[in-house]
MARMIVEX-796143 format. One record per residue (C-alpha): x, y, z. Coordinates in steps of 0.5 Angstrom, whole numbers, plus 500, padded with zeros to 3 digits. Each point is the difference from the previous one (the first is absolute). Layout:
XYZ
...
//
This chain:
495528471
505496496
506500504
507499496
500493498
505495503
505495497
497493501
506495501
500493503
506497498
507501498
506497503
496500507
494496496
493501500
496504505
494499504
496494499
501493500
499495494
499493497
501496493
497496495
504494497
499503493
501507498
494505500
499503493
497507503
504506501
501502507
499507501
500504507
494501504
498507502
494502505
494501496
496506497
494502496
496505497
492499502
498498493
502504494
508502498
503506498
501502493
507498497
505495502
503499507
507502502
506495501
499495505
492502501
494495499
493503499
495496503
493500501
497498507
493498497
504495496
504497506
499493502
504496505
500494496
504504494
504504505
508498498
503503506
494499505
505494504
505505501
496506502
495496505
501501507
500494505
500503507
494501503
498506504
502499507
496502506
503506504
500502508
502506503
505500506
500505505
503506497
508502500
498507502
495504504
498504493
499494495
492498500
496494498
493500497
501507497
504503494
503494495
505501495
499499493
506500495
500502492
506497498
503499493
505494500
502501493
498502493
493498497
503496495
506496501
499499507
503493502
496495502
505496505
505505502
506502496
508500501
501507504
500502507
497507498
493499502
495502504
500495505
494502505
501497506
496504505
493496499
498500508
498508499
496498493
493498499
499501492
505500495
498502493
504498494
501507497
501501492
497500494
501505494
496502493
506497496
500493503
494498504
495503505
499494505
505496504
501494503
505500506
506495499
500493504
506502505
497506502
493497502
504494503
504504505
494505501
495494502
506497504
499506504
493501500
499506495
495499494
503503494
495503494
501500493
500507497
495503495
502507497
496504495
505505499
499508499
499502493
506504501
504493501
497497494
493498503
494498496
493500502
499494496
504496505
495502505
494498496
504494498
501498508
492502502
497496494
494496501
498493497
493499497
498498507
502506503
506498504
507502499
504495497
507503502
498500507
500493500
506500496
504504505
497495506
503494496
506503499
501501507
498493502
505497495
506504502
498500507
500507502
495504504
496505496
500506496
502507501
495504495
503507497
496503495
503507498
498501493
496506499
495502496
494495502
493501502
495498505
498494496
507498500
501501507
494496502
503495496
506500504
496500506
497493498
506497498
503502506
494497504
501493496
507500500
500500508
494495500
503495496
507501503
497500507
498493499
507498498
503503506
502506496
500508501
499506496
503507502
498506496
504506499
497507501
500503492
494498496
493503503
493498500
499504494
505497496
505505500
507500503
501505506
504498506
496502506
506499506
494498504
494495501
494504497
494500496
504499494
503494502
496497505
497495496
506497497
503499508
493497502
501495494
508498501
503498507
505506500
501507497
507503499
499507501
504505495
505504503
496506499
498499507
500505506
499499508
493503499
498495494
503494503
496502507
494500496
501494496
501496506
494503503
496498494
503493500
497499507
493502498
500495494
502495505
507499497
506500504
504507499
506495499
498498493
502506498
507501498
503507500
505500494
507502502
504501494
507498502
503499493
504506499
503501508
498494503
502501508
501507498
493501498
496506504
494497503
494503504
501493504
495503506
494500494
501493499
503497507
500505505
504499507
495499506
494500496
496494496
503499493
496504494
501495494
505495498
506502496
501498492
508501498
501501493
506497498
504499506
506496495
503507501
504497505
504496494
499505494
503506503
506497502
506501495
501494495
507499504
497500507
494495499
504494503
495497504
502503507
499507497
493498498
498497507
503506504
495504496
494496500
501499508
500507500
494501496
496494504
503501507
503507501
506504502
501496506
501494496
496496506
493500500
500499508
503507501
497505494
503507500
495505501
504505497
500496493
496504495
498494496
495496504
502493498
495494500
503497506
498506504
493500499
498493498
501493504
504495496
497493499
503493499
498494497
504495504
495496503
502492499
505495500
505499496
502507500
507502497
504506497
506501497
499508500
500499492
498507497
498498493
506502497
508500501
507500497
501493500
496493502
503497507
498493502
503497507
504507500
504498493
498504494
497495495
499506495
504506499
494504496
496506502
493498500
493502503
494496501
495502505
496494500
506497504
500505505
499498507
495502505
505506503
500503507
494505500
503505505
507503497
504500504
498500507
506500505
499500507
507502504
502504506
507502496
502502493
495498494
503495495
498501493
496495497
498498493
499495494
507499498
502497493
507499500
499493503
494495502
498493503
495499494
497504495
503507499
500504507
501499507
499505506
506504502
501503507
506504500
502504506
504501507
495496504
502503506
494498504
495494498
496501494
493497499
498500492
493499499
498495494
493497500
493501503
498493500
494496502
504493500
497494504
505497504
500492500
504495504
505499494
500507498
507503499
504506497
505500495
505506500
505501495
506506501
507502499
504505503
505504495
503504505
501500508
496495504
493499503
496496504
493499497
493499503
494498497
494505503
494496500
493504503
494495501
496507501
498506498
504507502
496503506
498506496
502503493
507502500
502495505
506495500
497493499
501495506
505497497
504493503
507500498
503493498
507499499
502498493
506496502
502492500
500500508
493500500
497493500
497498494
503505496
503498493
505504496
502500493
506504497
500501492
504505496
501504507
493500501
497497507
493497500
498498507
494496501
496502507
495495502
495504505
499494504
502502507
500507499
493501503
497503494
493498499
494503496
501505494
506503498
498508499
507503498
507498498
507503500
507499502
504503506
507502498
506501506
507502497
506496503
504504496
499506495
498503496
496495497
497498493
495494501
496497494
493497501
499495494
494496502
495498505
495495501
495497505
497493498
498494503
501494495
504500494
497497493
503501494
496502494
498495494
503501494
497503494
498496494
500500492
505505499
501502493
502505495
494503497
504505495
507501498
504505496
508498501
501502507
493503501
496495503
493500503
499495505
494497504
498494505
495498504
499502507
503496506
495497505
499504507
503506502
505503496
503507501
503501493
504496495
508501498
504498494
507498500
505499495
505494500
506502497
505494497
505502506
495498505
498507503
493502500
498507498
493503502
496502494
494503504
494499504
492501499
494499503
497498494
500493496
503503494
506504498
504504495
508499499
504504495
507501498
502493502
506497496
505494500
505500506
506496501
499496493
494497502
495497495
494501504
498504506
498497506
495503505
497498507
493502502
498500507
494502504
502504506
496500507
498505505
506498504
504501493
502492500
499498493
497494497
504495496
502503493
497498494
506500495
499503493
505500494
500505494
504498494
503505496
//
């Protein structure tokens, strides 16, 4: 439960990593240390001393005002509302099974708060099928209670997915101590559970959505079981008042012992009733899941509040699962699905085959299935991917909407099609809202290959690459939306043909498909300067077309967006770098009071005050003496850490620019910062 530690570098010749800065006129005296995701023990600490890089902390003594890393770890994106479009195929259903994922994004200790200088990262993108994400981790030697880091929460929230912190009381065989369980459920003089209040305060301060409670330390008795039940009830009551939730893991029973039931039964029913959901341990069978669903019904609860655990840590999409026990074809789903460790899609790859495209191919296989097209599931595929059974969701409901198809990691950073940093990176908080159905291609001819590609991009780290003969026109579904059309609504599409020649049309549907699996009723708008009012701008080989809807006859609400490609010379390699739907364009205001809060040579802690109004994220560039600009990083937070900076080109001071970036990726005027060497 403590994945191998990864190197955290944010600089070198390419300078810094992901988060924007600020500076004061005088040099701060505090030492700049890197911020990491937070973790705690409930109260008492282990005996001895922590290992290298590990800090032992007590949750009971935590106070937000005293937390030096809170500004780096607090998420800023609110949880977006979602809707369910007409399913892409006839087998995916809404209102039945849901998907939960328990994911370890990094080690318990030393897990960077704001990204790191490698593209080798579990950059989860299939949020459309997820209903709950658990920030999995914890170990007896590091800490048991984990708060998710801000980039993960920010991108999950952007896609409408709540994120839970993890409370892991380990089995004795893994160093668990029953005292830690007793610490967690201790009462104060008034009979309340002080650590329940602390957990709610942490989630509120850090901006995530509640807690996953996993009590696996054996040796307890009925009194401890009842104390745990009272603790969970109070945690839920206090959390619900703050919009937080609690999921219980099927381990401890009401008599205080640990006995994984693999079912909802009399041994864990009280905990299920006290919580919002329950993760049913892997020991389930078809019979126990059926009885669990029936029991939930009788309790007046939804059977889909039970997550049937599916352990994919070792074999991923090669795992043998009795799918008909959970999501039978032709019958109502029995329960929901709880994936344990789907980051297998990254971890199973050999170290020399972990390029971003290798990871995404494996991840698409896991979430979409062997067909690589959720509109055409392969019925012979033994792996029943979520897209086969569960309807996707979308948060694209208001203007302005823009995407640069940035997956949250990359080999370089691009702006306007030019490389502004050649450093590899990851930062999920910078991830765009991405197409939920990857990849639906509708053609009467040969299907082209469609993928995220990292060899080139318009902005960020990736673009969508369509590669193939295109012997017949091909429609690529991109987004299910609920975007209002106004008199000033325009579309912007940025693309580039690397090989062949292709006519591009924007596909716009103002109604839902006639039935599940049907094609949206698209209207096709030529992306061409021959159309009245169309504006075309070419930069670095990329072409941005601005297409007004005036005169198109389209009114109401946009329900689906895509592109239709018709080759005039093949084979074709065509990139989609950006897509936007907007009315007016307003540049964001600039942040204020940019300052360095700590410095140690080339390591800097930076902070600033938020720009007023809507801000997507902040970006930092370094201005070099030769006049060039280098991208250092971006963050949704109002603080960042830079490391490894050094003088360049005989400069006596490093100069930076900090900008607020809006939803349309337009930037504020810069705040200039100077750091004297």
